[in-house]
Structure formats: structure tokens, C-alpha cells
LOZAKE-838265 format. One record per atom (N, C-alpha, C, O, CB): residue in one letter; chain; atom name; y, z, x. Coordinates in steps of 0.001 Angstrom, whole numbers, plus 500000, padded with zeros to 6 digits. Glycine has a CB too. Layout:
{"A"; "A"; "CA"; {Y; Z; X}},
...
REM end
This chain:
{"M"; "A"; "N"; {113502; 812243; 969909}},
{"M"; "A"; "CA"; {112253; 812175; 969190}},
{"M"; "A"; "C"; {111689; 813576; 969197}},
{"M"; "A"; "O"; {111602; 814219; 970243}},
{"M"; "A"; "CB"; {111262; 811138; 969820}},
{"I"; "A"; "N"; {111278; 814082; 967934}},
{"I"; "A"; "CA"; {110861; 815360; 967934}},
{"I"; "A"; "C"; {109246; 815364; 967700}},
{"I"; "A"; "O"; {108596; 816394; 967525}},
{"I"; "A"; "CB"; {111671; 816142; 966859}},
{"N"; "A"; "N"; {108767; 814200; 967722}},
{"N"; "A"; "CA"; {107282; 814033; 967436}},
{"N"; "A"; "C"; {106484; 813258; 968476}},
{"N"; "A"; "O"; {105583; 812492; 968135}},
{"N"; "A"; "CB"; {107101; 813323; 966118}},
{"P"; "A"; "N"; {106834; 813469; 969793}},
{"P"; "A"; "CA"; {106150; 812622; 970827}},
{"P"; "A"; "C"; {104655; 812877; 970820}},
{"P"; "A"; "O"; {103884; 811923; 970925}},
{"P"; "A"; "CB"; {106719; 812906; 972258}},
{"D"; "A"; "N"; {104199; 814153; 970699}},
{"D"; "A"; "CA"; {102772; 814526; 970711}},
{"D"; "A"; "C"; {102046; 813793; 969641}},
{"D"; "A"; "O"; {101016; 813167; 969894}},
{"D"; "A"; "CB"; {102582; 816030; 970529}},
{"G"; "A"; "N"; {102573; 813858; 968428}},
{"G"; "A"; "CA"; {101902; 813053; 967350}},
{"G"; "A"; "C"; {101844; 811613; 967602}},
{"G"; "A"; "O"; {100807; 810988; 967380}},
{"G"; "A"; "CB"; {102575; 813240; 966065}},
{"V"; "A"; "N"; {102945; 811030; 968073}},
{"V"; "A"; "CA"; {102978; 809579; 968238}},
{"V"; "A"; "C"; {102019; 809041; 969311}},
{"V"; "A"; "O"; {101456; 807952; 969196}},
{"V"; "A"; "CB"; {104371; 809159; 968573}},
{"V"; "A"; "N"; {101873; 809821; 970303}},
{"V"; "A"; "CA"; {100956; 809382; 971368}},
{"V"; "A"; "C"; {099524; 809243; 970821}},
{"V"; "A"; "O"; {098738; 808395; 971244}},
{"V"; "A"; "CB"; {100983; 810390; 972560}},
{"F"; "A"; "N"; {099249; 810095; 969893}},
{"F"; "A"; "CA"; {097894; 809979; 969222}},
{"F"; "A"; "C"; {097898; 809235; 967965}},
{"F"; "A"; "O"; {096936; 809353; 967206}},
{"F"; "A"; "CB"; {097328; 811309; 968933}},
{"G"; "A"; "N"; {098893; 808475; 967666}},
{"G"; "A"; "CA"; {098927; 807626; 966475}},
{"G"; "A"; "C"; {099404; 808272; 965212}},
{"G"; "A"; "O"; {099259; 807697; 964133}},
{"G"; "A"; "CB"; {097615; 807099; 966232}},
{"H"; "A"; "N"; {099970; 809453; 965307}},
{"H"; "A"; "CA"; {100376; 810179; 964049}},
{"H"; "A"; "C"; {101921; 810021; 963965}},
{"H"; "A"; "O"; {102677; 810750; 964608}},
{"H"; "A"; "CB"; {099922; 811791; 964072}},
{"Y"; "A"; "N"; {102336; 809067; 963168}},
{"Y"; "A"; "CA"; {103777; 808768; 963156}},
{"Y"; "A"; "C"; {104514; 809675; 962153}},
{"Y"; "A"; "O"; {105715; 809892; 962310}},
{"Y"; "A"; "CB"; {104016; 807269; 962801}},
{"R"; "A"; "N"; {103816; 810220; 961110}},
{"R"; "A"; "CA"; {104426; 811167; 960210}},
{"R"; "A"; "C"; {104174; 812593; 960454}},
{"R"; "A"; "O"; {104825; 813448; 959854}},
{"R"; "A"; "CB"; {104025; 810888; 958921}},
{"T"; "A"; "N"; {103257; 812894; 961308}},
{"T"; "A"; "CA"; {102868; 814322; 961495}},
{"T"; "A"; "C"; {102824; 814626; 962912}},
{"T"; "A"; "O"; {102637; 813730; 963736}},
{"T"; "A"; "CB"; {101525; 814652; 960867}},
{"N"; "A"; "N"; {102999; 815945; 963271}},
{"N"; "A"; "CA"; {102868; 816384; 964668}},
{"N"; "A"; "C"; {101315; 816419; 965042}},
{"N"; "A"; "O"; {100459; 815975; 964277}},
{"N"; "A"; "CB"; {103565; 817851; 964864}},
{"L"; "A"; "N"; {101047; 816938; 966183}},
{"L"; "A"; "CA"; {099700; 816990; 966666}},
{"L"; "A"; "C"; {098768; 817922; 965748}},
{"L"; "A"; "O"; {097559; 817709; 965656}},
{"L"; "A"; "CB"; {099729; 817499; 968140}},
{"S"; "A"; "N"; {099384; 818920; 965106}},
{"S"; "A"; "CA"; {098762; 819850; 964179}},
{"S"; "A"; "C"; {098498; 819174; 962827}},
{"S"; "A"; "O"; {097804; 819745; 961986}},
{"S"; "A"; "CB"; {099650; 821090; 963994}},
{"G"; "A"; "N"; {099023; 818003; 962612}},
{"G"; "A"; "CA"; {098844; 817437; 961286}},
{"G"; "A"; "C"; {099902; 817747; 960258}},
{"G"; "A"; "O"; {099716; 817417; 959087}},
{"G"; "A"; "CB"; {097592; 817874; 960771}},
{"K"; "A"; "N"; {101000; 818361; 960634}},
{"K"; "A"; "CA"; {102008; 818829; 959731}},
{"K"; "A"; "C"; {103078; 817777; 959719}},
{"K"; "A"; "O"; {103560; 817331; 960760}},
{"K"; "A"; "CB"; {102558; 820218; 960135}},
{"D"; "A"; "N"; {103447; 817383; 958501}},
{"D"; "A"; "CA"; {104526; 816363; 958212}},
{"D"; "A"; "C"; {105764; 817029; 958376}},
{"D"; "A"; "O"; {106097; 817893; 957564}},
{"D"; "A"; "CB"; {104455; 815736; 956804}},
{"L"; "A"; "N"; {106615; 816668; 959512}},
{"L"; "A"; "CA"; {107746; 817341; 959866}},
{"L"; "A"; "C"; {108870; 817078; 958782}},
{"L"; "A"; "O"; {109709; 817958; 958598}},
{"L"; "A"; "CB"; {108152; 816919; 961267}},
{"N"; "A"; "N"; {108913; 816003; 958123}},
{"N"; "A"; "CA"; {109900; 815769; 957015}},
{"N"; "A"; "C"; {109625; 816687; 955856}},
{"N"; "A"; "O"; {110535; 817247; 955245}},
{"N"; "A"; "CB"; {109857; 814295; 956522}},
{"R"; "A"; "N"; {108302; 816835; 955555}},
{"R"; "A"; "CA"; {108052; 817791; 954341}},
{"R"; "A"; "C"; {108293; 819254; 954671}},
{"R"; "A"; "O"; {108446; 820050; 953745}},
{"R"; "A"; "CB"; {106560; 817666; 953819}},
{"K"; "A"; "N"; {108333; 819633; 955862}},
{"K"; "A"; "CA"; {108573; 821027; 956340}},
{"K"; "A"; "C"; {109930; 821308; 956580}},
{"K"; "A"; "O"; {110233; 822452; 956921}},
{"K"; "A"; "CB"; {107859; 821324; 957544}},
{"W"; "A"; "N"; {110925; 820311; 956436}},
{"W"; "A"; "CA"; {112276; 820545; 956804}},
{"W"; "A"; "C"; {112969; 821590; 955967}},
{"W"; "A"; "O"; {113738; 822389; 956502}},
{"W"; "A"; "CB"; {113006; 819306; 956736}},
{"N"; "A"; "N"; {112720; 821613; 954655}},
{"N"; "A"; "CA"; {113429; 822488; 953782}},
{"N"; "A"; "C"; {112667; 823852; 953615}},
{"N"; "A"; "O"; {113140; 824757; 952928}},
{"N"; "A"; "CB"; {113636; 821791; 952424}},
{"A"; "A"; "N"; {111580; 823949; 954210}},
{"A"; "A"; "CA"; {110759; 825243; 954122}},
{"A"; "A"; "C"; {111471; 826322; 954972}},
{"A"; "A"; "O"; {112135; 826019; 955963}},
{"A"; "A"; "CB"; {109213; 825025; 954666}},
{"T"; "A"; "N"; {111307; 827584; 954547}},
{"T"; "A"; "CA"; {111879; 828599; 955373}},
{"T"; "A"; "C"; {111018; 828794; 956676}},
{"T"; "A"; "O"; {109876; 828342; 956751}},
{"T"; "A"; "CB"; {111992; 829919; 954563}},
{"E"; "A"; "N"; {111590; 829453; 957647}},
{"E"; "A"; "CA"; {110896; 829597; 958914}},
{"E"; "A"; "C"; {109523; 830243; 958736}},
{"E"; "A"; "O"; {108568; 829858; 959411}},
{"E"; "A"; "CB"; {111736; 830415; 959875}},
{"K"; "A"; "N"; {109419; 831198; 957857}},
{"K"; "A"; "CA"; {108151; 831933; 957651}},
{"K"; "A"; "C"; {107096; 830974; 957049}},
{"K"; "A"; "O"; {105911; 831055; 957373}},
{"K"; "A"; "CB"; {108374; 833189; 956699}},
{"E"; "A"; "N"; {107546; 830096; 956193}},
{"E"; "A"; "CA"; {106704; 829166; 955513}},
{"E"; "A"; "C"; {106213; 827962; 956434}},
{"E"; "A"; "O"; {105125; 827409; 956273}},
{"E"; "A"; "CB"; {107468; 828643; 954303}},
{"T"; "A"; "N"; {107078; 827639; 957355}},
{"T"; "A"; "CA"; {106813; 826404; 958136}},
{"T"; "A"; "C"; {105894; 826494; 959333}},
{"T"; "A"; "O"; {104962; 825707; 959497}},
{"T"; "A"; "CB"; {108062; 825886; 958609}},
{"S"; "A"; "N"; {106184; 827473; 960160}},
{"S"; "A"; "CA"; {105492; 827581; 961392}},
{"S"; "A"; "C"; {105328; 826306; 962143}},
{"S"; "A"; "O"; {104315; 826087; 962807}},
{"S"; "A"; "CB"; {104225; 828145; 961161}},
{"V"; "A"; "N"; {106390; 825400; 962038}},
{"V"; "A"; "CA"; {106446; 824197; 962704}},
{"V"; "A"; "C"; {107494; 824332; 963821}},
{"V"; "A"; "O"; {108679; 824245; 963499}},
{"V"; "A"; "CB"; {106746; 823071; 961739}},
{"P"; "A"; "N"; {107174; 824528; 965045}},
{"P"; "A"; "CA"; {108147; 824692; 966058}},
{"P"; "A"; "C"; {109181; 823543; 966283}},
{"P"; "A"; "O"; {110300; 823804; 966724}},
{"P"; "A"; "CB"; {107442; 824925; 967262}},
{"E"; "A"; "N"; {108804; 822292; 965982}},
{"E"; "A"; "CA"; {109740; 821222; 966146}},
{"E"; "A"; "C"; {110896; 821395; 965104}},
{"E"; "A"; "O"; {112060; 821205; 965457}},
{"E"; "A"; "CB"; {109014; 819842; 965986}},
{"V"; "A"; "N"; {110607; 821724; 963933}},
{"V"; "A"; "CA"; {111714; 821930; 962932}},
{"V"; "A"; "C"; {112491; 823104; 963256}},
{"V"; "A"; "O"; {113716; 823003; 963189}},
{"V"; "A"; "CB"; {111198; 822075; 961524}},
{"T"; "A"; "N"; {111954; 824233; 963608}},
{"T"; "A"; "CA"; {112696; 825353; 964104}},
{"T"; "A"; "C"; {113539; 825133; 965203}},
{"T"; "A"; "O"; {114642; 825677; 965232}},
{"T"; "A"; "CB"; {111881; 826340; 964437}},
{"S"; "A"; "N"; {113132; 824355; 966170}},
{"S"; "A"; "CA"; {113933; 824038; 967392}},
{"S"; "A"; "C"; {115138; 823232; 967017}},
{"S"; "A"; "O"; {116257; 823490; 967461}},
{"S"; "A"; "CB"; {113093; 823261; 968442}},
{"I"; "A"; "N"; {114885; 822247; 966188}},
{"I"; "A"; "CA"; {116028; 821320; 965764}},
{"I"; "A"; "C"; {117064; 822139; 965035}},
{"I"; "A"; "O"; {118252; 822042; 965345}},
{"I"; "A"; "CB"; {115522; 820121; 964814}},
{"K"; "A"; "N"; {116627; 822987; 964022}},
{"K"; "A"; "CA"; {117460; 823770; 963248}},
{"K"; "A"; "C"; {118383; 824696; 964134}},
{"K"; "A"; "O"; {119585; 824844; 963914}},
{"K"; "A"; "CB"; {116611; 824561; 962301}},
{"N"; "A"; "N"; {117692; 825297; 965153}},
{"N"; "A"; "CA"; {118349; 826230; 966077}},
{"N"; "A"; "C"; {119410; 825462; 966867}},
{"N"; "A"; "O"; {120532; 825934; 967048}},
{"N"; "A"; "CB"; {117306; 826907; 967045}},
{"F"; "A"; "N"; {119031; 824266; 967333}},
{"F"; "A"; "CA"; {119917; 823367; 968104}},
{"F"; "A"; "C"; {121172; 823156; 967331}},
{"F"; "A"; "O"; {122279; 823396; 967814}},
{"F"; "A"; "CB"; {119243; 822007; 968411}},
{"I"; "A"; "N"; {120977; 822688; 966079}},
{"I"; "A"; "CA"; {122109; 822315; 965202}},
{"I"; "A"; "C"; {123028; 823546; 965085}},
{"I"; "A"; "O"; {124237; 823427; 965280}},
{"I"; "A"; "CB"; {121601; 821830; 963756}},
{"Q"; "A"; "N"; {122484; 824688; 964778}},
{"Q"; "A"; "CA"; {123317; 825927; 964741}},
{"Q"; "A"; "C"; {124090; 826178; 965963}},
{"Q"; "A"; "O"; {125262; 826537; 965853}},
{"Q"; "A"; "CB"; {122484; 827105; 964495}},
{"E"; "A"; "N"; {123529; 826020; 967160}},
{"E"; "A"; "CA"; {124241; 826313; 968439}},
{"E"; "A"; "C"; {125249; 825266; 968577}},
{"E"; "A"; "O"; {126368; 825623; 968946}},
{"E"; "A"; "CB"; {123297; 826351; 969696}},
{"V"; "A"; "N"; {125033; 824038; 968343}},
{"V"; "A"; "CA"; {126104; 823068; 968544}},
{"V"; "A"; "C"; {127243; 823223; 967554}},
{"V"; "A"; "O"; {128416; 823028; 967870}},
{"V"; "A"; "CB"; {125555; 821682; 968453}},
{"S"; "A"; "N"; {126875; 823556; 966433}},
{"S"; "A"; "CA"; {127996; 823751; 965339}},
{"S"; "A"; "C"; {128870; 824917; 965660}},
{"S"; "A"; "O"; {129939; 825017; 965057}},
{"S"; "A"; "CB"; {127380; 823999; 963881}},
{"K"; "A"; "N"; {128534; 825792; 966530}},
{"K"; "A"; "CA"; {129349; 826909; 966941}},
{"K"; "A"; "C"; {130444; 826445; 967827}},
{"K"; "A"; "O"; {131521; 827041; 967843}},
{"K"; "A"; "CB"; {128532; 827952; 967629}},
{"E"; "A"; "N"; {130202; 825361; 968594}},
{"E"; "A"; "CA"; {131177; 824856; 969621}},
{"E"; "A"; "C"; {132021; 823736; 969014}},
{"E"; "A"; "O"; {133187; 823563; 969369}},
{"E"; "A"; "CB"; {130425; 824325; 970920}},
{"R"; "A"; "N"; {131402; 822961; 968074}},
{"R"; "A"; "CA"; {132186; 821799; 967526}},
{"R"; "A"; "C"; {131740; 821474; 966072}},
{"R"; "A"; "O"; {130676; 821885; 965608}},
{"R"; "A"; "CB"; {131993; 820510; 968451}},
{"E"; "A"; "N"; {132609; 820722; 965401}},
{"E"; "A"; "CA"; {132166; 820348; 964017}},
{"E"; "A"; "C"; {131153; 819266; 964042}},
{"E"; "A"; "O"; {131284; 818274; 964758}},
{"E"; "A"; "CB"; {133340; 819897; 963158}},
{"I"; "A"; "N"; {130144; 819462; 963258}},
{"I"; "A"; "CA"; {129113; 818391; 963019}},
{"I"; "A"; "C"; {129469; 817743; 961673}},
{"I"; "A"; "O"; {129467; 818353; 960604}},
{"I"; "A"; "CB"; {127584; 818990; 963000}},
{"R"; "A"; "N"; {129763; 816494; 961828}},
{"R"; "A"; "CA"; {130173; 815731; 960542}},
{"R"; "A"; "C"; {128998; 815120; 959807}},
{"R"; "A"; "O"; {129046; 815009; 958582}},
{"R"; "A"; "CB"; {131173; 814572; 960878}},
{"F"; "A"; "N"; {127951; 814720; 960498}},
{"F"; "A"; "CA"; {126806; 814193; 959940}},
{"F"; "A"; "C"; {125620; 814146; 960912}},
{"F"; "A"; "O"; {125763; 814084; 962133}},
{"F"; "A"; "CB"; {127110; 812884; 959429}},
{"I"; "A"; "N"; {124491; 814177; 960306}},
{"I"; "A"; "CA"; {123212; 814061; 961070}},
{"I"; "A"; "C"; {122376; 812902; 960575}},
{"I"; "A"; "O"; {122167; 812797; 959366}},
{"I"; "A"; "CB"; {122389; 815362; 960965}},
{"I"; "A"; "N"; {121903; 812059; 961401}},
{"I"; "A"; "CA"; {121196; 810879; 961012}},
{"I"; "A"; "C"; {119784; 811140; 961340}},
{"I"; "A"; "O"; {119494; 811580; 962452}},
{"I"; "A"; "CB"; {121723; 809611; 961691}},
{"D"; "A"; "N"; {118827; 810883; 960389}},
{"D"; "A"; "CA"; {117375; 811009; 960515}},
{"D"; "A"; "C"; {116879; 809598; 960504}},
{"D"; "A"; "O"; {116848; 808975; 959443}},
{"D"; "A"; "CB"; {116716; 811889; 959364}},
{"L"; "A"; "N"; {116484; 809057; 961647}},
{"L"; "A"; "CA"; {115967; 807649; 961793}},
{"L"; "A"; "C"; {114453; 807691; 961837}},
{"L"; "A"; "O"; {113811; 808534; 962463}},
{"L"; "A"; "CB"; {116532; 806941; 963107}},
{"H"; "A"; "N"; {113923; 806668; 961087}},
{"H"; "A"; "CA"; {112461; 806545; 961062}},
{"H"; "A"; "C"; {111997; 805206; 961514}},
{"H"; "A"; "O"; {112667; 804219; 961210}},
{"H"; "A"; "CB"; {111932; 806808; 959696}},
{"G"; "A"; "N"; {110900; 805087; 962218}},
{"G"; "A"; "CA"; {110355; 803822; 962600}},
{"G"; "A"; "C"; {109023; 803724; 961876}},
{"G"; "A"; "O"; {108351; 804734; 961667}},
{"G"; "A"; "CB"; {110211; 803683; 964160}},
{"H"; "A"; "N"; {108678; 802636; 961532}},
{"H"; "A"; "CA"; {107429; 802351; 960779}},
{"H"; "A"; "C"; {106631; 801322; 961518}},
{"H"; "A"; "O"; {107044; 800165; 961597}},
{"H"; "A"; "CB"; {107725; 801859; 959335}},
{"S"; "A"; "N"; {105509; 801699; 962059}},
{"S"; "A"; "CA"; {104689; 800770; 962823}},
{"S"; "A"; "C"; {103993; 799673; 962046}},
{"S"; "A"; "O"; {103609; 798648; 962611}},
{"S"; "A"; "CB"; {103691; 801518; 963529}},
{"K"; "A"; "N"; {103829; 799890; 960736}},
{"K"; "A"; "CA"; {103116; 798900; 959983}},
{"K"; "A"; "C"; {104101; 798091; 959064}},
{"K"; "A"; "O"; {103665; 797339; 958192}},
{"K"; "A"; "CB"; {102004; 799590; 959148}},
{"K"; "A"; "N"; {105357; 798258; 959274}},
{"K"; "A"; "CA"; {106328; 797374; 958396}},
{"K"; "A"; "C"; {106424; 795999; 959112}},
{"K"; "A"; "O"; {106461; 795868; 960336}},
{"K"; "A"; "CB"; {107902; 798070; 958239}},
{"Y"; "A"; "N"; {106458; 795018; 958232}},
{"Y"; "A"; "CA"; {106525; 793631; 958722}},
{"Y"; "A"; "C"; {107863; 793104; 958394}},
{"Y"; "A"; "O"; {108405; 793446; 957343}},
{"Y"; "A"; "CB"; {105424; 792732; 958117}},
{"V"; "A"; "N"; {108439; 792286; 959232}},
{"V"; "A"; "CA"; {109731; 791638; 958963}},
{"V"; "A"; "C"; {109497; 790345; 958255}},
{"V"; "A"; "O"; {108767; 789502; 958775}},
{"V"; "A"; "CB"; {110527; 791398; 960256}},
{"C"; "A"; "N"; {110049; 790143; 957143}},
{"C"; "A"; "CA"; {109987; 788839; 956502}},
{"C"; "A"; "C"; {111112; 787947; 956906}},
{"C"; "A"; "O"; {112272; 788344; 956796}},
{"C"; "A"; "CB"; {109984; 788987; 955032}},
{"H"; "A"; "N"; {110840; 786811; 957349}},
{"H"; "A"; "CA"; {111920; 785874; 957646}},
{"H"; "A"; "C"; {112266; 784814; 956589}},
{"H"; "A"; "O"; {113169; 784005; 956799}},
{"H"; "A"; "CB"; {111587; 785191; 958865}},
REM end
């Protein structure tokens, strides 16, 4: 989970600063100033040096979605 600070305060789409992490994903590092996105991108680069990354899954949870039976 890259958004624990936001989730604790009820912000499921944004970090504690109110920035939507999904909307900042494709922004350049200078444009984003979102440390969560920069950290994940750096982690992916480091891991990919040691092994092949075949895919990355972005999972989302929705607190207000209801299951219809």
C-alpha cells in the first residue's frame, strides 16, 4: 500500500497532501513532487536491474462499492 497516510484519514484516492497518486503516475519527477510515486518508480527500476519484471498489477479497493447478490 502506497497510501497509508491518506487512508487513515479517509482519503482513498489521495495522499495526505490531497494529491491523487494515480493521476500523478505519468507526470515527470519535476511535475509531480509526490514522494510515493517517485519511490515506487525507483523501486521498480532497482528490481528490474536484477530480474525481469513481466507485469505490474495496480489494485484498487473501493470503500463505497456495494456487492449485488
